[in-house]
N, C-alpha and C positions, 0 to 999 in steps of 0.2 A: 125796586127798587131801577131808576132809569137813570140812562145811559146821559152827557150831558148832549146835546145837538152840536159840537164845535162843528163837525167835519160840514154844516154851512155855511160860514162862518171862510170868506177868503184868504182873512189877511192868517187864521191858524192853521188851512190850509196849504195855503203859500209856505207856512212855518211846517208842514207833517212833512211837507213837496220834497224840500229843503232839503230835509232832514238826510229823509226816505235817500235820497240824488248824492248827498255828497258821504252820507255810508257806501252808497255803490261805489263809485269815484276815490274816497280811500284805501276800503280794501281791493281799487285795484290799482292802485298804486303804490297798495303793501304788495301785493303779489308780485306782480314785476320786480321791486328792491327786492322782497326775500330774494324770486328768481336768478337772477342776476347776482345774489351775494352768493348762495350757492351755488352757483351755478362754477363761479372765479377757483370759490371752493376744491369742488369735486375738480378740475382742471389742478387745482395746485399737485392737490393727493394722489391723483394718477401721478404725475412728473415725481414725487417723492417714492410714490413705489418704484419709479420704472426705475429712480437714482438709487434706490436698497436694492434693488434685485442686479444690476446694474456693480456695486458695491458688495454684493453675495459673491457672485459670482466670480471677481474679484479678488476677493477674499479667503478663498478656498481653493483657485488660481497659486497662489502665493503662499500660501501653509501649507499646500502637496510639495511648493519645487522645493521651499526651505526645510521641508521634510528629508527631501531628494537630498537636495543639499547639506545637509545633518549625516543618515548618512554614508554619506564618500567620505564627506573632513573625517568621520570619526573609522572608517574604515581604513584611510591615513596618515590618523597617530600614529607618533612614534615613543620612545621612552628617552626623554629627553632631561631627565633626572635622575642616579641611585639616591634615597634619603636612606639610613640606617641607623636606627636606637638602639644602645645595647645594653643586653639590663646582665652586671651583671652580679654571681652572691658575695655575698656578705662576709661566706667561707673565706673566698680567693682574698680577697682584699687585695684590687689593682689599683693602681696607681694613675689619673690620667692620660697620663704619658700615656700606657699599653694600651689603654679602657683607645684613644685615637688609631696608636698603632695598629690593633685587630681591624676597626672601623679600614680602618685605608685599606688593610690588605684585603678587605673583605669587599672594595671599592673598585680595587684595581680587579680581583677576582671576578668580579659580574661588568667590569666596563666593559664585556664583547656585548652588551643588549642591552645597550647605544645605542640607540638609532634606527632600532628592530622595532616596526609595525609593535602593537602592542597585542593587535588576533594569534604571530605569531612567542611572542613571549605565551600569553592567555596561554599559548596550548599547551607548549614545555613549563606547563610552570613544575609538577610535578620532576620534572628531570635540575627544576634549579631548584627547589625542595634541596631534591636526595645531594646535590654536586657543595650545595650549603652544609650539609649537616654530615656528610663526611669527609670534607675539606678540615684538615689539622692546618694550626696556624704556632708558626712557633714565633714568643714572641721573650725575648733577655734569657734563653734557652729551656724554657715553659712550652709544654705546646699547651694546644686549648682547641678546646669544639666548641662548634656552634652548636642551639639546637631552636629552629623553627621557631613560633612562636604565631608570628604573622604577617602578610605579606598579601599586602597593597597593590596593582595594577591599574594605574592608568598613565599620562604624562610624566610623572612623577612614581617609580614603583620606589614601596615605600616598604620597610621591611625592619621590621621586629624578631630581634634571637635573643634567647639564653646566653649566656660559657663557662664553661666545665672544665675544668684539668683533663686532658684528652685521658 
């Protein structure tokens, strides 16, 4: 088989030359457009990377400051309120008024803990437990003794006690 001699015909030569020249020009335009777009994208990525690094540095700084501030404030926390829950023995058959009196007596006894720093109260929790358990409360000519079940320390001092006859 033989290739037809189209390369000798001038109209075909112009057509093939135009295709080659058009291909080269379009390739150059494509490279220029792609290059400028990629350059813009790389600039945006660099700016965003710098911004992210700056924000991460700020975040680390502020988290450190926040943690230091929380630690300082935690050292400064004080007991603001005392909450007492009384669990009475069913055999004692205490009236609600008697329970309130015992709770108020215990609150008066523990009032010295208000406005004390949490660290100080925490360090003396054993002493606090002994003070509650050794104290005898007299209500309506009967003596009652308390036993500490639970003790939670924070800005509110939560105490759960059971009551027995002394």
